C-alpha positions in Angstrom: 110.3 94.8 87.7 111.8 92.1 85.6 113.6 90.5 88.5 110.5 90.5 90.7 108.6 88.8 88.0 111.0 86.2 86.7 114.5 86.2 88.4 116.0 82.8 88.2 116.1 80.7 91.4 119.0 78.7 92.9 121.8 80.7 91.2 123.4 82.1 94.4 122.4 85.7 93.8 119.8 85.9 96.6 116.7 86.6 94.5 113.9 84.6 92.9 111.1 85.9 90.8 107.5 84.7 91.3 107.5 83.2 87.8 111.1 82.1 88.2 111.6 80.3 84.9 109.3 82.4 82.7 110.5 83.6 79.3 110.6 87.4 79.2 110.4 90.2 76.6 111.6 93.6 77.8 110.7 96.9 76.2 112.4 100.1 77.2 110.0 103.0 76.7 111.6 105.5 79.2 114.5 107.7 78.1 117.8 107.0 79.8 118.6 108.8 83.0 120.7 111.9 82.8 123.5 113.1 85.1 120.9 115.3 86.7 117.7 113.3 86.8 116.2 109.8 86.9 112.6 111.1 86.6 112.1 110.8 82.9 108.5 110.2 81.6 107.5 107.7 78.9 105.5 108.5 75.8 102.2 106.6 75.5 102.8 106.2 71.8 106.0 104.2 72.6 104.1 102.2 75.2 101.3 101.4 72.7 103.9 100.2 70.2 105.6 98.0 72.8 102.3 96.4 73.8 101.4 95.7 70.2 104.8 94.3 69.5 104.7 92.1 72.5 101.3 90.6 71.3 102.8 90.0 67.9 105.7 88.1 69.4 103.5 85.8 71.5 103.3 87.4 74.9 100.9 85.7 77.3 100.9 88.4 80.0 101.9 92.0 79.8 103.2 93.8 82.9 102.6 97.6 83.0 104.3 99.1 86.1 103.5 102.6 84.7 100.7 105.0 85.2 99.2 108.4 85.3 96.5 109.7 87.7 92.9 109.0 86.7 92.3 112.7 86.6 94.7 113.0 83.7 92.2 111.1 81.6 92.5 108.1 79.2 95.0 108.1 76.4 93.5 106.8 73.1 96.7 105.1 71.8 97.3 103.4 75.1 93.7 102.4 75.5 93.5 100.9 72.1 96.7 99.0 72.5 95.5 97.5 75.8 92.2 96.6 74.3 94.0 95.0 71.4 96.1 92.9 73.7 93.1 91.7 75.8 91.2 90.9 72.6 94.2 88.7 71.6 93.7 86.7 74.8 96.7 88.4 76.5 96.4 89.1 80.2 97.3 92.7 81.0 98.4 93.5 84.6 99.0 97.2 85.7 99.9 99.2 88.7 96.8 100.8 90.4 98.6 103.9 91.6 100.4 105.5 94.6 98.4 108.7 95.1 96.2 107.6 98.0 95.1 110.6 100.2 91.4 110.3 101.4 90.7 113.9 100.4 91.6 113.6 96.7 89.6 112.1 93.9 92.6 110.2 92.4 92.9 108.3 95.7 89.8 106.3 95.0 90.4 105.7 91.3 92.8 103.5 89.4 95.6 105.0 87.4 95.6 104.6 83.6 96.3 102.1 82.1 95.1 100.1 85.1 91.6 101.7 84.8 90.9 100.4 81.3 88.3 97.5 81.1 89.5 94.0 81.9 92.9 95.0 83.1 94.0 93.4 86.4 94.6 96.4 88.7 97.3 95.7 91.4 97.5 97.7 94.6 100.1 97.3 97.3 100.0 95.5 100.7 102.2 96.2 103.6 103.0 94.6 107.0 102.1 95.9 110.4 104.8 95.0 112.9 106.1 96.0 116.4 109.1 97.9 114.9 111.4 96.5 117.6 113.4 93.9 115.7 114.1 94.9 112.0 113.7 92.0 109.6 112.2 89.7 112.2 109.2 87.9 110.6 107.8 87.0 114.0 107.3 90.7 114.7 104.6 90.9 112.0 101.2 91.3 113.6 99.0 91.9 110.6 98.9 93.0 107.0 97.1 96.0 105.5 96.8 98.1 102.4 99.9 100.3 102.0 99.2 103.9 103.0 99.9 105.2 99.4 98.0 102.5 97.5 95.0 103.8 95.6 91.6 102.3 96.2 89.7 100.3 93.5 92.4 97.7 93.0 91.4 94.2 91.7 93.7 92.7 94.4 96.9 93.5 96.3 100.4 92.2 96.3 103.3 93.1 98.6 104.6 96.6 97.9 106.1 97.7 101.2 105.4 100.8 103.2 108.6 102.3 104.7 108.7 105.3 107.0 111.3 106.9 104.8 114.8 106.5 103.3 116.3 105.9 106.7 114.0 103.0 107.5 116.4 100.0 107.8 113.7 97.3 108.3 113.6 95.1 105.1 110.1 94.1 106.1 109.0 97.6 105.1 110.5 97.3 101.6 110.5 95.3 98.4 114.1 94.3 97.7 115.3 93.7 94.1 117.9 94.3 91.5 119.3 97.6 90.4 121.9 98.9 87.9 125.6 99.8 88.2 125.7 102.0 85.1 123.0 104.6 85.6 123.9 108.1 84.4 122.3 109.6 87.5 125.1 109.2 90.1 122.7 108.6 93.0 121.4 105.5 91.2 124.9 103.9 90.7 126.1 101.2 93.0 129.2 99.1 93.7 128.7 95.4 93.7 130.3 92.0 93.7 129.4 89.6 90.9 127.3 92.1 89.0 124.3 92.1 91.4 123.1 95.3 93.1 120.4 95.4 95.7 117.9 98.3 95.9 114.8 98.9 98.1 111.5 99.9 96.6 107.9 100.8 97.7 105.0 101.0 95.3 102.2 99.4 93.4 104.7 99.1 90.5 106.6 96.6 92.6 103.4 94.7 93.5 102.4 94.4 89.9 105.1 92.0 88.6 104.4 89.7 91.4 100.9 89.3 90.0 102.3 89.0 86.5 104.6 86.2 87.6 101.7 84.4 89.2 99.7 84.7 86.0 102.5 83.1 84.1 102.5 80.2 86.5 98.7 79.9 86.3 98.9 79.7 82.6 101.7 77.1 82.7 99.6 74.8 84.9 96.7 75.1 82.6 98.5 74.3 79.3 100.7 77.3 78.5 100.3 80.6 76.6 96.7 81.6 75.9 95.4 78.6 77.7 93.0 80.7 79.7 91.0 83.9 78.9 91.9 87.2 80.7 88.5 86.9 82.5 89.2 83.4 83.7 92.7 84.3 85.0 91.2 87.3 86.9 88.6 85.0 88.4 91.2 82.6 89.6 93.3 85.4 91.2 90.4 87.1 92.9 88.9 83.8 94.2 92.1 82.6 95.8 93.4 85.7 97.7 93.9 86.1 101.4 91.3 88.6 102.6 92.9 91.1 105.0 90.8 91.4 108.2 89.4 94.8 109.0 90.4 96.4 105.7 87.6 97.8 103.5 87.1 96.1 100.2 87.5 99.4 98.5 91.1 99.4 99.8 92.1 95.8 99.2 89.9 94.7 96.3 89.5 90.9 96.5 92.4 90.6 99.0 96.2 90.0 98.9 97.6 87.7 96.2 98.1 84.0 97.3 100.3 82.5 94.6 100.1 78.9 96.0 96.3 78.8 95.9 96.1 80.5 92.6 98.4 78.1 90.9 96.6 75.0 92.0 93.1 76.4 91.4 91.1 74.4 88.8 
């Protein structure tokens, strides 16, 4: 998530984050992987503490690529921490959720913490292509909401939508950094120069792209806390690319357009 938001450009590693020179604070709230699992869950008390600490140390935007289904209900500590951040003029951006199935209630509702008031809820977009030439941009025919992306997003950003682990078309994935030292063997990788590449799908991957865009928007308007959360959300939603033929319930205001958002008055 950090790399998607702020990875440095022009350093020869092959990645550039949306907010490519943005200062970053990172909080680890998930337990380390074990030799048997990389599916640990975070405690919302730790999450709340991290949010409050980020505000205390001058954060301008908080990225929350975490979530629990709406049916699980709100968590008081988490909710109060998010409200505290927004009241402090900090923009909170969160993953909208990956449970979309038209027959379930969680499909049409945002995950928590995305569902809290004034949070920018990010869903995932994906490309529609002819599947004949992997990685060929000219094969893209259209863009849509990813099949797993919950409805009720504020806006979408690229999240990919692969057909499975054997899908070798990078157009169907979000590519980013990984780790060489994970305790879970399947997450380890060999590398040259300390950089490992990994492929993702999800609203969690879409979210830091919006967070990076928010950092750039703030920079063009004077820096940290230059705009209110409401104004930033208005800029993002008024500068999207609306995807033709996709219900507003599925795409929100449309897909993020960083270029237009950054130059918006």
